[in-house]
Kinemage of the C-alpha trace (Angstrom):
@kinemage 1
@onewidth
@group {chain A} dominant
@subgroup {mainchain}
@vectorlist {calphas} color= white
{ca met a 1} P -0.011 0.149 0.284
{ca lys a 2} L 0.951 3.271 -0.754
{ca lys a 3} L 2.183 5.695 1.660
{ca val a 4} L 0.470 8.925 2.119
{ca thr a 5} L 2.295 10.833 4.860
{ca arg a 6} L 1.143 13.009 7.757
{ca lys a 7} L 2.477 16.248 6.133
{ca gln a 8} L 0.687 16.164 2.699
{ca leu a 9} L -2.783 16.039 4.641
{ca leu a 10} L -1.661 18.686 6.676
{ca ala a 11} L -3.335 22.119 6.037
{ca tyr a 12} L -1.659 25.289 6.720
{ca asn a 13} L -2.880 29.178 7.188
{ca asn a 14} L -3.039 29.365 3.469
{ca phe a 15} L -5.356 26.711 3.044
{ca lys a 16} L -7.271 26.659 -0.614
{ca leu a 17} L -9.785 23.214 -0.262
{ca asp a 18} L -9.383 22.860 -4.286
{ca gln a 19} L -5.490 21.555 -3.363
{ca tyr a 20} L -6.403 18.883 -1.091
{ca pro a 21} L -8.043 15.747 -2.422
{ca thr a 22} L -11.453 14.123 -1.536
{ca asp a 23} L -10.240 10.605 -2.945
{ca leu a 24} L -7.425 8.640 -2.501
{ca ser a 25} L -8.655 5.375 -3.922
{ca gly a 26} L -6.496 5.359 -6.804
{ca thr a 27} L -3.237 5.793 -4.045
{ca ile a 28} L -4.837 4.082 -1.404
{ca asp a 29} L -6.148 0.136 -1.748
{ca pro a 30} L -9.562 0.714 0.349
{ca glu a 31} L -8.850 -3.190 1.487
{ca ala a 32} L -5.599 -2.738 2.477
{ca ala a 33} L -6.627 0.343 4.739
{ca lys a 34} L -9.029 -1.927 6.096
{ca lys a 35} L -6.451 -4.421 6.954
{ca ala a 36} L -4.599 -1.555 8.400
{ca leu a 37} L -6.766 0.007 10.580
{ca lys a 38} L -7.189 -3.172 12.662
{ca lys a 39} L -3.508 -3.120 13.495
{ca ile a 40} L -3.490 0.468 14.414
{ca arg a 41} L -6.880 0.897 16.512
{ca lys a 42} L -5.191 -2.220 18.344
{ca gln a 43} L -1.688 -0.176 19.036
{ca leu a 44} L -4.314 2.997 19.814
{ca ser a 45} L -6.241 0.841 22.476
{ca ala a 46} L -2.767 0.091 24.200
{ca leu a 47} L -1.307 3.130 23.704
{ca gln a 48} L -4.763 4.608 25.553
{ca asp a 49} L -4.478 2.056 28.360
{ca lys a 50} L -0.629 3.372 28.916
{ca met a 51} L -1.854 6.658 29.249
{ca tyr a 52} L -4.514 5.948 31.610
{ca ala a 53} L -2.100 4.704 33.902
{ca his a 54} L 0.346 7.635 33.306
{ca asn a 55} L -2.351 10.043 33.852
{ca arg a 56} L -0.691 13.040 32.564
{ca tyr a 57} L -1.948 13.368 29.150
{ca ser a 58} L -5.745 13.350 27.404
{ca val a 59} L -6.269 13.161 24.061
{ca leu a 60} L -9.417 15.338 22.147
{ca val a 61} L -10.369 14.157 19.013
{ca cys a 62} L -12.196 16.888 16.607
{ca leu a 63} L -14.403 15.547 13.614
{ca gln a 64} L -15.913 18.357 11.031
{ca gly a 65} L -17.322 17.616 7.595
{ca met a 66} L -20.655 17.965 6.058
{ca asp a 67} L -23.333 16.274 6.815
{ca thr a 68} L -22.595 12.377 4.989
{ca ala a 69} L -18.899 12.666 5.524
{ca gly a 70} L -19.071 9.121 7.746
{ca lys a 71} L -18.226 10.564 11.435
{ca asp a 72} L -20.444 8.441 13.020
{ca ser a 73} L -18.899 5.312 11.388
{ca leu a 74} L -15.378 6.546 11.586
{ca val a 75} L -15.947 6.944 15.823
{ca arg a 76} L -17.348 3.384 15.896
{ca glu a 77} L -14.232 1.468 13.741
{ca val a 78} L -11.239 3.803 14.882
{ca phe a 79} L -11.920 2.907 18.624
{ca lys a 80} L -13.631 -0.351 18.059
{ca ala a 81} L -11.163 -1.673 20.348
{ca phe a 82} L -10.627 0.618 22.897
{ca asn a 83} L -11.721 -0.426 26.733
{ca ala a 84} L -15.169 1.433 26.995
{ca arg a 85} L -14.125 3.416 29.923
{ca gly a 86} L -11.031 4.809 27.746
{ca val a 87} L -12.948 7.209 25.269
{ca val a 88} L -15.901 9.542 25.499
{ca val a 89} L -17.935 10.885 22.773
{ca asn a 90} L -20.128 13.894 22.522
{ca ser a 91} L -21.901 15.230 19.330
{ca phe a 92} L -23.070 19.043 19.398
{ca lys a 93} L -26.118 19.901 17.895
{ca thr a 94} L -28.551 22.706 18.783
{ca pro a 95} L -27.500 24.504 21.841
{ca thr a 96} L -30.119 24.064 24.040
{ca glu a 97} L -31.654 26.503 26.287
{ca pro a 98} L -29.254 26.316 29.361
{ca glu a 99} L -26.072 25.722 26.956
{ca leu a 100} L -27.153 29.628 25.226
{ca lys a 101} L -27.271 30.906 29.107
{ca his a 102} L -23.174 30.523 28.629
{ca asp a 103} L -20.313 31.710 26.246
{ca tyr a 104} L -20.400 29.629 23.285
{ca leu a 105} L -17.740 27.445 24.585
{ca trp a 106} L -19.067 26.518 27.977
{ca arg a 107} L -20.605 23.284 26.467
{ca his a 108} L -17.255 22.014 24.945
{ca glu a 109} L -15.570 23.039 27.749
{ca ile a 110} L -17.534 20.733 30.210
{ca ala a 111} L -17.137 18.153 27.947
{ca leu a 112} L -13.687 17.934 27.353
{ca pro a 113} L -11.790 14.527 28.216
{ca glu a 114} L -10.391 13.677 31.711
{ca lys a 115} L -6.502 12.788 31.796
{ca gly a 116} L -5.717 9.537 30.595
{ca lys a 117} L -8.993 9.515 28.260
{ca phe a 118} L -9.711 9.833 24.528
{ca gly a 119} L -12.487 12.066 24.112
{ca val a 120} L -13.919 12.486 20.690
{ca phe a 121} L -16.106 15.739 19.465
{ca asn a 122} L -18.445 14.119 16.577
{ca arg a 123} L -18.934 17.961 15.440
{ca thr a 124} L -17.150 20.631 17.308
{ca his a 125} L -16.736 24.127 19.107
{ca tyr a 126} L -15.907 24.960 15.021
{ca glu a 127} L -20.113 24.709 14.623
{ca asn a 128} L -19.806 28.283 16.253
{ca val a 129} L -18.081 29.344 12.934
{ca leu a 130} L -19.685 27.240 10.339
{ca val a 131} L -23.055 27.060 10.852
{ca thr a 132} L -23.599 30.440 12.496
{ca arg a 133} L -21.381 31.676 9.918
{ca val a 134} L -23.602 30.360 7.359
{ca his a 135} L -26.530 31.434 9.641
{ca pro a 136} L -25.646 34.252 11.138
{ca glu a 137} L -29.378 34.629 12.917
{ca tyr a 138} L -28.361 31.889 14.825
{ca leu a 139} L -26.443 34.219 16.868
{ca leu a 140} L -29.482 36.290 17.990
{ca asn a 141} L -30.107 33.219 20.010
{ca glu a 142} L -26.895 33.439 22.138
{ca cys a 143} L -27.904 37.226 23.787
{ca ile a 144} L -24.423 38.621 23.200
{ca pro a 145} L -24.213 42.186 24.541
{ca gly a 146} L -25.257 44.658 21.338
{ca leu a 147} L -26.044 42.133 19.081
{ca glu a 148} L -30.275 43.116 18.560
{ca arg a 149} L -29.810 42.457 14.665
{ca val a 150} L -27.730 40.347 12.609
{ca glu a 151} L -26.698 43.860 10.722
{ca asp a 152} L -25.217 44.934 14.077
{ca leu a 153} L -22.536 42.338 13.661
{ca pro a 154} L -19.227 43.583 14.059
{ca arg a 155} L -16.665 43.562 10.909
{ca asn a 156} L -14.107 41.685 13.135
{ca phe a 157} L -16.694 39.303 14.756
{ca trp a 158} L -15.125 35.937 13.205
{ca lys a 159} L -11.884 37.012 13.315
{ca lys a 160} L -12.096 37.565 17.277
{ca arg a 161} L -13.742 34.316 17.376
{ca phe a 162} L -10.767 32.694 15.494
{ca glu a 163} L -8.678 34.186 18.010
{ca gln a 164} L -10.713 32.888 21.019
{ca ile a 165} L -10.891 29.300 19.731
{ca asn a 166} L -7.003 29.576 19.505
{ca his a 167} L -6.597 30.132 23.000
{ca phe a 168} L -9.107 27.956 24.054
{ca glu a 169} L -6.853 25.198 22.213
{ca glu a 170} L -3.339 26.331 23.168
{ca gln a 171} L -4.965 26.577 26.562
{ca leu a 172} L -5.543 22.934 26.417
{ca val a 173} L -2.665 21.852 24.476
{ca glu a 174} L -0.274 23.609 27.717
{ca asn a 175} L -2.002 21.934 30.091
{ca gly a 176} L -1.611 18.107 28.522
{ca thr a 177} L -4.428 17.886 26.005
{ca ile a 178} L -3.119 16.252 22.655
{ca val a 179} L -5.307 17.479 20.129
{ca phe a 180} L -6.078 16.207 16.763
{ca lys a 181} L -8.374 18.089 13.941
{ca phe a 182} L -9.915 16.336 11.072
{ca phe a 183} L -11.924 18.046 8.681
{ca leu a 184} L -13.420 15.156 6.401
{ca asn a 185} L -13.085 16.567 3.168
{ca leu a 186} L -15.941 14.895 1.209
{ca ser a 187} L -16.992 16.108 -2.543
{ca lys a 188} L -20.147 17.058 -2.934
{ca lys a 189} L -20.931 14.257 -5.774
{ca glu a 190} L -20.076 11.656 -2.854
{ca gln a 191} L -22.994 13.626 -0.427
{ca arg a 192} L -25.315 13.075 -3.130
{ca asn a 193} L -24.650 9.419 -3.958
{ca arg a 194} L -24.796 9.373 0.633
{ca leu a 195} L -28.143 10.548 0.670
{ca leu a 196} L -29.788 8.914 -2.052
{ca arg a 197} L -28.623 5.546 -0.404
{ca arg a 198} L -30.342 6.686 2.808
{ca leu a 199} L -33.161 7.002 1.444
{ca glu a 200} L -33.340 3.999 -0.980
{ca lys a 201} L -32.365 2.142 2.121
{ca glu a 202} L -35.576 1.890 4.158
{ca lys a 203} L -33.010 1.354 7.789
{ca his a 204} L -30.944 4.089 6.969
{ca gln a 205} L -34.488 6.611 5.808
{ca trp a 206} L -34.548 7.978 9.843
{ca lys a 207} L -31.371 9.226 8.999
{ca phe a 208} L -32.552 11.669 6.189
{ca ser a 209} L -34.018 15.114 7.069
{ca pro a 210} L -35.318 17.494 4.310
{ca gly a 211} L -33.201 20.278 5.951
{ca asp a 212} L -30.196 18.112 4.478
{ca leu a 213} L -31.262 19.126 1.044
{ca ala a 214} L -31.792 22.801 2.419
{ca glu a 215} L -27.948 22.822 3.507
{ca arg a 216} L -26.679 21.325 0.679
{ca lys a 217} L -27.808 23.784 -1.454
{ca arg a 218} L -25.600 26.268 0.603
{ca trp a 219} L -22.452 23.869 -0.065
{ca glu a 220} L -20.104 26.832 -1.480
{ca asp a 221} L -20.681 28.856 1.542
{ca tyr a 222} L -20.114 26.062 3.608
{ca met a 223} L -16.656 25.376 1.762
{ca his a 224} L -15.891 29.123 2.368
{ca cys a 225} L -16.378 28.771 5.642
{ca tyr a 226} L -14.541 25.831 6.296
{ca glu a 227} L -11.511 27.012 4.150
{ca glu a 228} L -11.857 30.397 6.075
{ca ala a 229} L -12.048 28.363 9.549
{ca ile a 230} L -9.028 26.049 8.975
{ca arg a 231} L -7.017 28.847 7.820
{ca his a 232} L -7.273 31.019 10.332
{ca thr a 233} L -7.003 27.678 13.658
{ca ser a 234} L -4.558 25.436 12.101
{ca thr a 235} L -1.519 26.078 14.252
{ca pro a 236} L 1.745 24.248 15.019
{ca lys a 237} L 0.272 22.933 18.401
{ca ala a 238} L -3.181 21.940 17.507
{ca pro a 239} L -3.160 21.600 13.237
{ca trp a 240} L -5.724 20.857 10.814
{ca tyr a 241} L -5.911 17.583 8.592
{ca ala a 242} L -7.830 17.399 5.755
{ca ile a 243} L -8.565 13.931 5.048
{ca pro a 244} L -9.829 12.426 2.023
{ca ala a 245} L -13.606 10.974 2.818
{ca asp a 246} L -15.244 10.103 -0.490
{ca asp a 247} L -13.951 6.303 0.776
{ca lys a 248} L -14.512 5.640 4.283
{ca asp a 249} L -12.094 2.656 4.315
{ca ile a 250} L -9.251 5.044 3.497
{ca cys a 251} L -10.398 7.878 5.579
{ca arg a 252} L -10.626 5.834 8.860
{ca tyr a 253} L -7.117 4.702 8.414
{ca leu a 254} L -5.869 7.815 7.940
{ca val a 255} L -7.255 9.599 10.402
{ca ala a 256} L -5.901 6.393 13.028
{ca ser a 257} L -2.770 6.504 11.394
{ca ile a 258} L -2.219 10.079 11.958
{ca met a 259} L -3.387 9.927 15.757
{ca leu a 260} L -0.949 6.501 16.186
{ca asp a 261} L 2.042 8.839 14.357
{ca val a 262} L 1.738 11.706 16.750
{ca leu a 263} L 1.155 9.761 19.745
{ca lys a 264} L 4.134 7.496 19.310
{ca asn a 265} L 6.097 10.205 19.556
{ca tyr a 266} L 4.967 11.181 23.365
{ca lys a 267} L 7.719 8.763 24.736
{ca glu a 268} L 7.178 9.951 28.312
{ca ile a 269} L 3.781 8.037 28.066
{ca gln a 270} L 4.865 5.086 30.243
{ca tyr a 271} L 3.278 2.659 32.868
{ca pro a 272} L 4.385 4.010 36.310
{ca glu a 273} L 6.900 2.242 37.816
{ca pro a 274} L 5.711 0.623 41.116
{ca asp a 275} L 7.360 2.585 44.361
{ca asp a 276} L 10.658 1.321 45.902
{ca thr a 277} L 8.548 -0.837 48.924
{ca ile a 278} L 6.549 -2.895 46.491
{ca lys a 279} L 9.206 -3.558 43.936
{ca ala a 280} L 11.694 -5.341 47.109
{ca his a 281} L 8.749 -7.440 48.441
{ca ile a 282} L 7.310 -8.550 44.699
{ca gln a 283} L 8.267 -12.108 45.327
{ca gln a 284} L 7.314 -11.699 48.741
{ca tyr a 285} L 3.403 -10.722 47.878
{ca lys a 286} L 3.536 -13.242 45.264
{ca asn a 287} L 4.693 -16.128 48.175
{ca gln a 288} L 1.538 -15.287 50.071
{ca leu a 289} L -0.949 -15.094 47.490
{ca glu a 290} L 0.400 -18.750 46.025
{ca gly a 291} L 0.250 -19.816 49.716
{ca glu a 292} L -3.273 -19.284 50.441
């Protein structure tokens, strides 16, 4: 299987969507990717077990993408080998009334993973510079001081939100959270195919909403907002990766392999040594148990 490096998928501050592929099936064999994922997820699971014992780091995995990009199934397949206690998944949809009584990052802050655990944000704090940018009228629900109409939105509003998000993530990293941000880069054509499959298969029809078609009409607006958000928030401490998402097996493999590639560099994540008293009496403890 041909190797696609992490660097090739990194999104920089001059990010342009049209320079990143949505399909790598001509480079990576999907079946080979599926097999490789089985090995990688076991390695990730073992690493998380070690990370839990070490109790110094946590991991935050941020997944963003258009409807049908494959976020749910990616979570299921990548984290399948994990101890259930080792990974916590949160999906952020329309803010609730209690959530709207706080600042827009509050509901994300309280869902952050504990040390030793993986947290997955399936849709993330970036909804606040994506959906609300395409639909700025949603901002009126946030009760922002001085904002009574969309027309009152300050010119530098989105720039400030990007800066706030960067500060939020910088604080996380400096306090031991390893942040991964994956944009699942789906083509408009493939989204159409997946929406049609939802309608054709009775067991998947519940996933379909007429709102999916309404949002699809705003595709170009969303792509512009993704491009802007990634440009302004892909930082050395919390970079974005643009993952080709037209083939789900390849997408899952790339996400998992990037996580493993980065986490293996944290050599200090090891099982803690028992204290000297326990080490000095290991054989005594074994003899005691074996003699029962």
